[in-house]
ZAKOL-121029 format. One record per atom (N, C-alpha, C, O): y, x, z; residue in one letter; residue number from 1; atom name. Coordinates in pm, 1 decimal. Example, Ala and Ser with C-alpha at 12.3 -4.5 7.8 and 13.67 -1.06 7.14 Angstrom:
! residues 2
+----------+----------+----------+---------+-----+-------+
!       c2 !       c1 !       c3 ! residuo ! num ! atomo !
+----------+----------+----------+---------+-----+-------+
!   -569.0 !   1319.0 !    780.0 !       A !   1 !     N !
!   -450.0 !   1230.0 !    780.0 !       A !   1 !    CA !
!   -330.0 !   1320.0 !    780.0 !       A !   1 !     C !
!   -331.9 !   1423.6 !    846.5 !       A !   1 !     O !
!   -225.0 !   1285.0 !    708.0 !       S !   2 !     N !
!   -106.0 !   1367.0 !    714.0 !       S !   2 !    CA !
!      3.0 !   1290.0 !    787.0 !       S !   2 !     C !
!    113.8 !   1340.9 !    803.9 !       S !   2 !     O !
+----------+----------+----------+---------+-----+-------+
END
This chain:
! residues 80
+----------+----------+----------+---------+-----+-------+
!       c2 !       c1 !       c3 ! residuo ! num ! atomo !
+----------+----------+----------+---------+-----+-------+
!  -1591.2 !  -2013.2 !  -2146.4 !       A !   1 !     N !
!  -1491.9 !  -1923.1 !  -2200.3 !       A !   1 !    CA !
!  -1494.2 !  -1792.6 !  -2121.8 !       A !   1 !     C !
!  -1487.8 !  -1791.4 !  -1998.8 !       A !   1 !     O !
!  -1503.1 !  -1686.5 !  -2193.9 !       Q !   2 !     N !
!  -1511.2 !  -1555.5 !  -2130.7 !       Q !   2 !    CA !
!  -1375.7 !  -1485.5 !  -2141.7 !       Q !   2 !     C !
!  -1314.8 !  -1481.6 !  -2248.7 !       Q !   2 !     O !
!  -1330.2 !  -1431.2 !  -2030.5 !       C !   3 !     N !
!  -1201.8 !  -1361.8 !  -2028.1 !       C !   3 !    CA !
!  -1222.5 !  -1216.8 !  -2071.4 !       C !   3 !     C !
!  -1304.5 !  -1144.9 !  -2014.4 !       C !   3 !     O !
!  -1148.9 !  -1176.3 !  -2170.2 !       R !   4 !     N !
!  -1159.6 !  -1038.1 !  -2217.1 !       R !   4 !    CA !
!  -1027.6 !   -967.3 !  -2196.0 !       R !   4 !     C !
!   -921.7 !  -1017.9 !  -2233.1 !       R !   4 !     O !
!  -1035.1 !   -849.3 !  -2135.7 !       M !   5 !     N !
!   -915.1 !   -769.0 !  -2114.1 !       M !   5 !    CA !
!   -909.3 !   -660.4 !  -2220.3 !       M !   5 !     C !
!  -1012.3 !   -609.4 !  -2264.4 !       M !   5 !     O !
!   -790.1 !   -626.2 !  -2260.0 !       S !   6 !     N !
!   -776.8 !   -516.1 !  -2353.9 !       S !   6 !    CA !
!   -808.5 !   -385.8 !  -2281.3 !       S !   6 !     C !
!   -809.6 !   -382.1 !  -2158.2 !       S !   6 !     O !
!   -833.8 !   -281.4 !  -2354.9 !       G !   7 !     N !
!   -867.9 !   -153.0 !  -2295.5 !       G !   7 !    CA !
!   -758.0 !    -97.6 !  -2206.5 !       G !   7 !     C !
!   -786.0 !    -38.0 !  -2102.5 !       G !   7 !     O !
!   -632.8 !   -117.2 !  -2247.1 !       D !   8 !     N !
!   -520.2 !    -67.8 !  -2167.8 !       D !   8 !    CA !
!   -510.6 !   -139.4 !  -2034.3 !       D !   8 !     C !
!   -488.3 !    -76.4 !  -1930.8 !       D !   8 !     O !
!   -527.5 !   -271.4 !  -2036.6 !       N !   9 !     N !
!   -520.7 !   -347.6 !  -1912.4 !       N !   9 !    CA !
!   -635.8 !   -312.0 !  -1818.1 !       N !   9 !     C !
!   -617.5 !   -305.2 !  -1696.5 !       N !   9 !     O !
!   -752.1 !   -289.8 !  -1874.1 !       R !  10 !     N !
!   -867.8 !   -256.3 !  -1791.6 !       R !  10 !    CA !
!   -848.6 !   -120.3 !  -1725.6 !       R !  10 !     C !
!   -877.7 !   -105.1 !  -1606.9 !       R !  10 !     O !
!   -800.9 !    -22.3 !  -1799.2 !       S !  11 !     N !
!   -779.7 !    110.4 !  -1740.2 !       S !  11 !    CA !
!   -665.7 !    107.2 !  -1638.6 !       S !  11 !     C !
!   -672.2 !    175.7 !  -1536.4 !       S !  11 !     O !
!   -562.6 !     29.4 !  -1665.2 !       L !  12 !     N !
!   -453.9 !     14.0 !  -1568.5 !       L !  12 !    CA !
!   -505.9 !    -52.0 !  -1441.2 !       L !  12 !     C !
!   -470.8 !    -10.1 !  -1330.9 !       L !  12 !     O !
!   -588.3 !   -153.9 !  -1455.7 !       G !  13 !     N !
!   -647.2 !   -220.6 !  -1340.5 !       G !  13 !    CA !
!   -732.2 !   -126.3 !  -1257.3 !       G !  13 !     C !
!   -723.1 !   -126.4 !  -1134.5 !       G !  13 !     O !
!   -814.2 !    -46.4 !  -1322.3 !       W !  14 !     N !
!   -897.4 !     50.5 !  -1249.4 !       W !  14 !    CA !
!   -811.6 !    155.0 !  -1179.9 !       W !  14 !     C !
!   -841.3 !    195.5 !  -1067.6 !       W !  14 !     O !
!   -705.2 !    198.7 !  -1246.4 !       T !  15 !     N !
!   -616.3 !    297.6 !  -1185.5 !       T !  15 !    CA !
!   -550.9 !    241.2 !  -1060.1 !       T !  15 !     C !
!   -546.3 !    307.6 !   -956.6 !       T !  15 !     O !
!   -500.7 !    119.7 !  -1069.4 !       I !  16 !     N !
!   -438.5 !     56.2 !   -953.4 !       I !  16 !    CA !
!   -540.4 !     38.5 !   -841.2 !       I !  16 !     C !
!   -508.5 !     62.3 !   -724.7 !       I !  16 !     O !
!   -662.1 !     -2.9 !   -874.7 !       L !  17 !     N !
!   -767.1 !    -21.1 !   -774.0 !       L !  17 !    CA !
!   -801.8 !    110.0 !   -704.6 !       L !  17 !     C !
!   -816.6 !    113.0 !   -582.5 !       L !  17 !     O !
!   -815.0 !    217.4 !   -780.4 !       V !  18 !     N !
!   -850.7 !    347.4 !   -722.5 !       V !  18 !    CA !
!   -738.4 !    400.5 !   -633.3 !       V !  18 !     C !
!   -764.5 !    450.4 !   -523.8 !       V !  18 !     O !
!   -614.2 !    389.8 !   -679.4 !       V !  19 !     N !
!   -500.6 !    437.6 !   -600.0 !       V !  19 !    CA !
!   -486.7 !    355.8 !   -472.0 !       V !  19 !     C !
!   -467.1 !    412.3 !   -364.4 !       V !  19 !     O !
!   -496.5 !    223.6 !   -482.6 !       A !  20 !     N !
!   -484.6 !    138.2 !   -364.4 !       A !  20 !    CA !
!   -597.9 !    165.9 !   -265.6 !       A !  20 !     C !
!   -574.7 !    169.1 !   -144.8 !       A !  20 !     O !
!   -719.5 !    185.7 !   -315.0 !       S !  21 !     N !
!   -833.0 !    215.5 !   -227.1 !       S !  21 !    CA !
!   -814.7 !    350.2 !   -158.0 !       S !  21 !     C !
!   -842.0 !    363.2 !    -38.6 !       S !  21 !     O !
!   -768.9 !    449.9 !   -232.4 !       A !  22 !     N !
!   -746.8 !    582.0 !   -173.3 !       A !  22 !    CA !
!   -640.4 !    575.8 !    -64.5 !       A !  22 !     C !
!   -657.2 !    634.8 !     42.2 !       A !  22 !     O !
!   -530.3 !    504.3 !    -91.1 !       L !  23 !     N !
!   -425.3 !    489.8 !     10.1 !       L !  23 !    CA !
!   -476.2 !    414.4 !    132.5 !       L !  23 !     C !
!   -442.9 !    450.1 !    245.5 !       L !  23 !     O !
!   -556.2 !    310.9 !    111.1 !       F !  24 !     N !
!   -610.2 !    234.0 !    222.9 !       F !  24 !    CA !
!   -700.2 !    321.3 !    310.1 !       F !  24 !     C !
!   -687.4 !    319.2 !    432.5 !       F !  24 !     O !
!   -790.0 !    397.1 !    250.1 !       F !  25 !     N !
!   -881.3 !    481.1 !    328.6 !       F !  25 !    CA !
!   -806.8 !    594.9 !    396.9 !       F !  25 !     C !
!   -839.3 !    630.8 !    510.1 !       F !  25 !     O !
!   -707.1 !    652.3 !    329.7 !       Y !  26 !     N !
!   -624.8 !    756.7 !    391.4 !       Y !  26 !    CA !
!   -554.3 !    702.7 !    514.8 !       Y !  26 !     C !
!   -557.8 !    764.7 !    621.1 !       Y !  26 !     O !
!   -489.4 !    585.7 !    500.6 !       W !  27 !     N !
!   -415.7 !    525.6 !    611.8 !       W !  27 !    CA !
!   -510.2 !    485.1 !    724.8 !       W !  27 !     C !
!   -478.6 !    504.6 !    842.1 !       W !  27 !     O !
!   -625.7 !    429.1 !    690.0 !       T !  28 !     N !
!   -723.2 !    388.4 !    791.8 !       T !  28 !    CA !
!   -772.7 !    509.3 !    870.2 !       T !  28 !     C !
!   -782.5 !    502.9 !    992.7 !       T !  28 !     O !
!   -803.9 !    618.6 !    802.5 !       F !  29 !     N !
!   -846.4 !    740.0 !    871.3 !       F !  29 !    CA !
!   -734.6 !    792.7 !    959.6 !       F !  29 !     C !
!   -758.1 !    834.9 !   1072.8 !       F !  29 !     O !
!   -613.3 !    789.9 !    907.3 !       W !  30 !     N !
!   -494.8 !    837.8 !    978.8 !       W !  30 !    CA !
!   -474.6 !    761.0 !   1108.4 !       W !  30 !     C !
!   -444.4 !    820.4 !   1212.0 !       W !  30 !     O !
!   -491.3 !    628.4 !   1103.3 !       V !  31 !     N !
!   -462.1 !    543.8 !   1218.0 !       V !  31 !    CA !
!   -580.5 !    532.8 !   1314.6 !       V !  31 !     C !
!   -560.3 !    533.8 !   1436.1 !       V !  31 !     O !
!   -702.5 !    522.5 !   1263.7 !       L !  32 !     N !
!   -817.0 !    493.9 !   1349.3 !       L !  32 !    CA !
!   -896.5 !    616.7 !   1393.6 !       L !  32 !     C !
!   -957.9 !    614.4 !   1500.3 !       L !  32 !     O !
!   -896.6 !    722.5 !   1314.8 !       V !  33 !     N !
!   -979.5 !    839.4 !   1347.1 !       V !  33 !    CA !
!   -896.1 !    954.8 !   1401.5 !       V !  33 !     C !
!   -934.4 !   1019.1 !   1499.2 !       V !  33 !     O !
!   -783.8 !    980.4 !   1339.0 !       L !  34 !     N !
!   -704.4 !   1098.6 !   1372.9 !       L !  34 !    CA !
!   -658.3 !   1105.0 !   1518.7 !       L !  34 !     C !
!   -647.6 !   1215.2 !   1572.6 !       L !  34 !     O !
!   -630.7 !    992.9 !   1584.8 !       P !  35 !     N !
!   -591.5 !   1003.9 !   1726.1 !       P !  35 !    CA !
!   -699.4 !   1065.4 !   1815.3 !       P !  35 !     C !
!   -668.6 !   1114.9 !   1923.8 !       P !  35 !     O !
!   -824.2 !   1062.9 !   1771.6 !       F !  36 !     N !
!   -934.0 !   1118.4 !   1850.6 !       F !  36 !    CA !
!   -968.6 !   1262.1 !   1813.8 !       F !  36 !     C !
!  -1060.7 !   1320.6 !   1870.8 !       F !  36 !     O !
!   -894.8 !   1319.3 !   1718.2 !       V !  37 !     N !
!   -917.8 !   1457.5 !   1674.2 !       V !  37 !    CA !
!   -820.6 !   1547.1 !   1750.9 !       V !  37 !     C !
!   -705.1 !   1510.1 !   1772.0 !       V !  37 !     O !
!   -867.5 !   1664.7 !   1792.4 !       D !  38 !     N !
!   -782.3 !   1758.5 !   1865.6 !       D !  38 !    CA !
!   -658.1 !   1794.2 !   1783.8 !       D !  38 !     C !
!   -662.1 !   1800.1 !   1660.9 !       D !  38 !     O !
!   -548.0 !   1817.7 !   1855.1 !       H !  39 !     N !
!   -421.2 !   1847.5 !   1787.0 !       H !  39 !    CA !
!   -422.0 !   1983.0 !   1716.6 !       H !  39 !     C !
!   -342.8 !   2004.0 !   1624.8 !       H !  39 !     O !
!   -508.4 !   2074.4 !   1756.5 !       D !  40 !     N !
!   -513.5 !   2204.9 !   1690.7 !       D !  40 !    CA !
!   -612.9 !   2207.9 !   1574.7 !       D !  40 !     C !
!   -632.8 !   2313.1 !   1514.0 !       D !  40 !     O !
!   -675.2 !   2095.1 !   1543.0 !       N !  41 !     N !
!   -768.9 !   2087.1 !   1431.2 !       N !  41 !    CA !
!   -691.6 !   2092.6 !   1299.5 !       N !  41 !     C !
!   -578.9 !   2043.8 !   1291.2 !       N !  41 !     O !
!   -753.0 !   2152.4 !   1196.0 !       M !  42 !     N !
!   -685.0 !   2166.3 !   1067.4 !       M !  42 !    CA !
!   -664.6 !   2032.8 !    997.1 !       M !  42 !     C !
!   -579.1 !   2024.0 !    908.9 !       M !  42 !     O !
!   -739.0 !   1929.2 !   1032.3 !       L !  43 !     N !
!   -717.9 !   1796.8 !    974.5 !       L !  43 !    CA !
!   -579.6 !   1741.6 !   1007.7 !       L !  43 !     C !
!   -521.9 !   1666.3 !    929.1 !       L !  43 !     O !
!   -527.3 !   1778.3 !   1122.3 !       Q !  44 !     N !
!   -396.2 !   1729.0 !   1163.9 !       Q !  44 !    CA !
!   -285.6 !   1772.2 !   1067.1 !       Q !  44 !     C !
!   -182.8 !   1705.4 !   1056.5 !       Q !  44 !     O !
!   -306.4 !   1882.4 !    997.6 !       A !  45 !     N !
!   -205.2 !   1933.2 !    904.2 !       A !  45 !    CA !
!   -195.5 !   1846.1 !    777.7 !       A !  45 !     C !
!    -93.8 !   1848.8 !    708.4 !       A !  45 !     O !
!   -300.9 !   1769.3 !    747.8 !       A !  46 !     N !
!   -301.4 !   1686.3 !    626.7 !       A !  46 !    CA !
!   -232.8 !   1552.0 !    646.4 !       A !  46 !     C !
!   -219.8 !   1474.9 !    551.3 !       A !  46 !     O !
!   -188.5 !   1522.8 !    768.9 !       F !  47 !     N !
!   -131.0 !   1392.7 !    798.8 !       F !  47 !    CA !
!      3.2 !   1409.5 !    870.6 !       F !  47 !     C !
!     17.8 !   1497.0 !    955.9 !       F !  47 !     O !
!    100.1 !   1326.0 !    835.9 !       P !  48 !     N !
!    227.1 !   1328.3 !    909.4 !       P !  48 !    CA !
!    210.0 !   1271.5 !   1050.5 !       P !  48 !     C !
!     99.3 !   1235.7 !   1090.6 !       P !  48 !     O !
!    317.5 !   1264.0 !   1123.4 !       S !  49 !     N !
!    316.6 !   1210.1 !   1258.5 !       S !  49 !    CA !
!    265.9 !   1065.5 !   1258.4 !       S !  49 !     C !
!    282.6 !    993.2 !   1160.2 !       S !  49 !     O !
!    204.3 !   1024.6 !   1368.5 !       A !  50 !     N !
!    153.1 !    887.3 !   1380.7 !       A !  50 !    CA !
!    266.4 !    784.9 !   1374.5 !       A !  50 !     C !
!    243.2 !    668.7 !   1341.0 !       A !  50 !     O !
!    386.2 !    826.7 !   1405.9 !       Y !  51 !     N !
!    502.8 !    739.3 !   1396.4 !       Y !  51 !    CA !
!    515.6 !    681.1 !   1254.9 !       Y !  51 !     C !
!    547.4 !    563.4 !   1238.3 !       Y !  51 !     O !
!    491.0 !    763.3 !   1155.3 !       F !  52 !     N !
!    503.0 !    719.8 !   1016.9 !       F !  52 !    CA !
!    388.2 !    629.0 !    974.3 !       F !  52 !     C !
!    402.0 !    554.1 !    877.6 !       F !  52 !     O !
!    275.5 !    634.2 !   1044.6 !       A !  53 !     N !
!    162.6 !    546.4 !   1012.9 !       A !  53 !    CA !
!    199.1 !    401.1 !   1037.9 !       A !  53 !     C !
!    143.4 !    311.3 !    974.8 !       A !  53 !     O !
!    290.8 !    377.5 !   1128.0 !       I !  54 !     N !
!    338.0 !    242.5 !   1154.9 !       I !  54 !    CA !
!    465.4 !    213.1 !   1074.4 !       I !  54 !     C !
!    483.5 !    101.7 !   1025.3 !       I !  54 !     O !
!    552.3 !    312.1 !   1061.4 !       L !  55 !     N !
!    679.9 !    292.9 !    992.2 !       L !  55 !    CA !
!    661.0 !    253.8 !    846.3 !       L !  55 !     C !
!    726.8 !    161.0 !    799.3 !       L !  55 !     O !
!    571.9 !    322.5 !    772.3 !       F !  56 !     N !
!    554.4 !    295.3 !    629.6 !       F !  56 !    CA !
!    508.8 !    151.9 !    602.5 !       F !  56 !     C !
!    570.1 !     85.2 !    519.2 !       F !  56 !     O !
!    404.7 !    101.2 !    668.2 !       P !  57 !     N !
!    366.0 !    -38.8 !    641.9 !       P !  57 !    CA !
!    473.9 !   -139.2 !    682.0 !       P !  57 !     C !
!    493.3 !   -239.4 !    613.2 !       P !  57 !     O !
!    543.9 !   -113.7 !    792.1 !       V !  58 !     N !
!    649.6 !   -205.9 !    834.6 !       V !  58 !    CA !
!    761.7 !   -208.2 !    730.7 !       V !  58 !     C !
!    809.3 !   -315.6 !    693.8 !       V !  58 !     O !
!    803.9 !    -91.6 !    683.5 !       L !  59 !     N !
!    907.1 !    -87.2 !    579.1 !       L !  59 !    CA !
!    860.3 !   -156.3 !    451.0 !       L !  59 !     C !
!    937.3 !   -227.3 !    386.4 !       L !  59 !     O !
!    735.0 !   -135.2 !    415.3 !       F !  60 !     N !
!    679.5 !   -198.9 !    296.0 !       F !  60 !    CA !
!    682.1 !   -350.9 !    310.7 !       F !  60 !     C !
!    717.6 !   -421.6 !    216.4 !       F !  60 !     O !
!    644.7 !   -401.5 !    428.7 !       M !  61 !     N !
!    645.3 !   -546.5 !    450.7 !       M !  61 !    CA !
!    787.5 !   -603.3 !    449.0 !       M !  61 !     C !
!    810.4 !   -711.6 !    394.9 !       M !  61 !     O !
!    883.0 !   -530.6 !    507.9 !       V !  62 !     N !
!   1021.3 !   -577.9 !    509.7 !       V !  62 !    CA !
!   1077.0 !   -581.6 !    367.1 !       V !  62 !     C !
!   1139.5 !   -680.2 !    327.8 !       V !  62 !     O !
!   1055.2 !   -476.3 !    290.4 !       V !  63 !     N !
!   1104.9 !   -472.0 !    153.1 !       V !  63 !    CA !
!   1036.2 !   -579.3 !     68.5 !       V !  63 !     C !
!   1102.3 !   -647.6 !     -9.8 !       V !  63 !     O !
!    904.7 !   -595.0 !     83.1 !       S !  64 !     N !
!    832.0 !   -697.4 !      7.0 !       S !  64 !    CA !
!    880.5 !   -837.1 !     43.0 !       S !  64 !     C !
!    901.2 !   -920.1 !    -45.5 !       S !  64 !     O !
!    898.6 !   -863.6 !    171.1 !       G !  65 !     N !
!    948.1 !   -994.0 !    213.9 !       G !  65 !    CA !
!   1088.2 !  -1021.6 !    163.5 !       G !  65 !     C !
!   1119.6 !  -1133.9 !    124.1 !       G !  65 !     O !
!   1172.7 !   -919.0 !    164.7 !       T !  66 !     N !
!   1309.2 !   -934.5 !    115.2 !       T !  66 !    CA !
!   1310.5 !   -963.9 !    -34.6 !       T !  66 !     C !
!   1382.2 !  -1053.2 !    -79.7 !       T !  66 !     O !
!   1231.9 !   -889.6 !   -111.4 !       L !  67 !     N !
!   1226.5 !   -912.3 !   -255.6 !       L !  67 !    CA !
!   1167.4 !  -1048.6 !   -288.7 !       L !  67 !     C !
!   1215.1 !  -1116.3 !   -379.7 !       L !  67 !     O !
!   1064.1 !  -1089.4 !   -215.7 !       T !  68 !     N !
!   1004.1 !  -1220.5 !   -238.9 !       T !  68 !    CA !
!   1103.4 !  -1331.6 !   -208.0 !       T !  68 !     C !
!   1117.2 !  -1427.0 !   -284.6 !       T !  68 !     O !
!   1172.3 !  -1318.5 !    -95.6 !       T !  69 !     N !
!   1272.5 !  -1418.5 !    -58.2 !       T !  69 !    CA !
!   1385.0 !  -1423.4 !   -160.1 !       T !  69 !     C !
!   1430.1 !  -1531.9 !   -196.7 !       T !  69 !     O !
!   1430.6 !  -1309.0 !   -206.1 !       A !  70 !     N !
!   1537.3 !  -1305.0 !   -306.9 !       A !  70 !    CA !
!   1490.6 !  -1369.0 !   -437.2 !       A !  70 !     C !
!   1566.8 !  -1441.8 !   -501.0 !       A !  70 !     O !
!   1368.0 !  -1343.3 !   -477.1 !       F !  71 !     N !
!   1314.6 !  -1402.5 !   -599.7 !       F !  71 !    CA !
!   1308.3 !  -1554.4 !   -588.0 !       F !  71 !     C !
!   1348.6 !  -1626.1 !   -679.6 !       F !  71 !     O !
!   1257.7 !  -1602.7 !   -475.1 !       I !  72 !     N !
!   1249.0 !  -1748.3 !   -454.4 !       I !  72 !    CA !
!   1388.4 !  -1809.4 !   -452.6 !       I !  72 !     C !
!   1409.0 !  -1917.3 !   -508.3 !       I !  72 !     O !
!   1484.5 !  -1742.3 !   -389.6 !       A !  73 !     N !
!   1621.7 !  -1792.8 !   -386.7 !       A !  73 !    CA !
!   1681.3 !  -1801.3 !   -526.0 !       A !  73 !     C !
!   1746.5 !  -1900.0 !   -560.0 !       A !  73 !     O !
!   1659.6 !  -1698.9 !   -606.4 !       V !  74 !     N !
!   1713.1 !  -1699.0 !   -743.6 !       V !  74 !    CA !
!   1650.2 !  -1812.4 !   -824.5 !       V !  74 !     C !
!   1720.4 !  -1881.4 !   -898.4 !       V !  74 !     O !
!   1520.7 !  -1832.2 !   -811.6 !       V !  75 !     N !
!   1453.5 !  -1939.7 !   -884.9 !       V !  75 !    CA !
!   1505.3 !  -2076.0 !   -839.2 !       V !  75 !     C !
!   1528.8 !  -2164.6 !   -921.3 !       V !  75 !     O !
!   1522.8 !  -2092.5 !   -708.7 !       M !  76 !     N !
!   1572.7 !  -2220.9 !   -658.1 !       M !  76 !    CA !
!   1716.0 !  -2247.4 !   -703.4 !       M !  76 !     C !
!   1751.0 !  -2361.3 !   -734.2 !       M !  76 !     O !
!   1798.3 !  -2144.3 !   -707.8 !       I !  77 !     N !
!   1936.6 !  -2161.1 !   -752.8 !       I !  77 !    CA !
!   1939.8 !  -2198.3 !   -901.3 !       I !  77 !     C !
!   2017.4 !  -2285.0 !   -941.6 !       I !  77 !     O !
!   1855.8 !  -2133.3 !   -983.1 !       K !  78 !     N !
!   1853.6 !  -2162.9 !  -1126.1 !       K !  78 !    CA !
!   1797.8 !  -2302.9 !  -1153.5 !       K !  78 !     C !
!   1839.8 !  -2369.7 !  -1248.0 !       K !  78 !     O !
!   1703.0 !  -2346.6 !  -1070.5 !       E !  79 !     N !
!   1640.4 !  -2477.0 !  -1092.6 !       E !  79 !    CA !
!   1733.9 !  -2591.7 !  -1055.8 !       E !  79 !     C !
!   1724.0 !  -2701.5 !  -1110.6 !       E !  79 !     O !
!   1824.1 !  -2564.8 !   -962.8 !       G !  80 !     N !
!   1903.4 !  -2679.1 !   -939.3 !       G !  80 !    CA !
!   1998.3 !  -2688.5 !   -833.7 !       G !  80 !     C !
!   2064.2 !  -2791.4 !   -819.0 !       G !  80 !     O !
+----------+----------+----------+---------+-----+-------+
END
């Protein structure tokens, strides 16, 4: 059996993949390369403070964990 995706789902999937990949490479460059670049370099202007490089993923994990826990709690309450 071959799985076929509709055109809309395929383009949505590619869009999500491209955006996620771009964000991953941006963040990786920000965290791993930028600390070794001089502070007066023009690349520094394209990135916020390194403080936010840690803050954004931590906030994302906290919000994701909270939503996942809330979803599981709601399902468990409805089930019984």
